[in-house]
N, C-alpha and C positions, 0 to 999 in steps of 0.2 A: 556634153550637152547635144541634145537635138535641135536641128534648125527647121524652121518653117520651110517647106518645100516650094513655097510661092514667094515669099520676100526674104528668105534665107536669114532672118534673124533668129536669135536663140530662143528656144521655147522651155519654159520651166514645165517639167514632167513630174506630176505628183504621184503617179502609179496608183491612183486610187479611181480614176475613170478611163474608160477606153478612149473617148474622144477629148482631145485638148484643143482649145481654140487659141489661135495665134492673136494677140492682143492688138497687134499692129493692122494686120489685113483681115481679120475675122474668119480666116479659113479654118475650117474644123479637119483635124487630123487624127485619123483613127490610129492610134498608137499601138494596138494590139497587132494591127497588120504590118505597120512600118517596123516595128521592133520586133516581131515575132513573140510576143508575151503571150503565152497560152498555158492554161493549166487544166486540169480535169477535176469535176465534181467527183465527190466520193460515189461509189457505184450504190445505186439504189437496191433495195432488197429484192426486186424483180430482176437485177442483172443489167437493167438499161444504163447507159452511160451517156455523157453529154460534156462537153468541153466549156469552159468559160473563160472569156477573154479578160483575164486579169481583172475580174469584176470586183467591187468592193464587197465586204462581207455584211450585207444589210440585217441580217438576222442579230446583229450586235447593237442595234439601234432601239432605245426604248421609245418606239413610236407612240404609244398612248400618252405618255408624259409630255412629249415633245408636241404632239400636235395639239393637244388639249390647251396647253400653255400657250402656244403660237395664236390658235384660234381665239382664245379669250381676248387676247390684245388686240389682234387684227379686227375682231368685231367692234371692240371699243373704238378703234381708230376709225372704222368705216362708220360708225354712228356720228362720231365727233366730226370728222372731215369729210371724207368719201370714200367708198371702196377702191382700194389699190392707189390711193392718193400718194403714198409715199414712194411709188415707183416712177413719179414724175421727176424724181431727183433730188431727194433731200442731200444735202452736203453731208459727207461721212462725218464730219466734226460735230454736226449737231446730233447724229446717231450716237457718236462716241460719248457726247456730253449727257445724253439721255441715259445711255448704259450706265456711265459712272455715277450719275446722280441716283439711279435705283440700286446700284452696288453700295454705295456709301450708306444710303438709306437702311438697306438690309443689314449691313455691317453694324449700324448703330442699334440694331434690335428691332427696328420696324418690319412687320410682316407684310403689310398691305399698303398700297398706294393710297392717298387720300382722296385723290380725284376719282380714280376708277374703281377703288375698292378691290382691284386685283391684286394679288401677289406681286412683289417686287421682283422676285425670281422670274414670274412670267414676263415681266417687262424686259428683264436683263436678257432672256433668251430672245425674245422678238428683236430687241435691238441687234444682238449679235448676228441674228439671220439677216437682218436687213444691212448690216455692214458687208457681211459676206458677199450679198447680192450685188451691193454697190461696187465692191472691188472687182467681183467676177464680170460685170458688164461695164467696167472703168467708168462709172458715173461720177458726177461732181465730188471733188475731194473736200476742199475747204479748209484743210489744214493750214496752221501758219507755221511755216518752216523758219527757224531761228538758226542764226549762225551760232556756232559753238561758242561759248563764253570762256572756255579755256580754264574752268574750274581746277584748282590744284587738288592733288590725290592725297 
């Protein structure tokens, strides 16, 4: 494990981004320069070369579907509440409950949410992104941690 050069606590390194942020001291660490992680892009038809610093392969992302679905739900939320209201710190447990509610509705065969008339799959994606944002920025959690009940196997 790599340690933060400031607070010396262990960092989780995903190897999908060049910069990792220490969750304790919020210091950004350039993992490519610290670890020497470099690779080359394929040579272009002109012969030009360029190195990439272990960058994610963004051409694997279906941007149109993701951004369209996200924007539809974000616009609905902005009209109902306020733009960027959710970034004020919704507890993750509320986001998880919403994600599950839309997932179960979709599993029951419902295509669209009754209130918004948007696809349940759009809401699922939006909630998943909001949860990732909350985890990345260590926002309010809100989960109820229960003791193990010792169920027998």
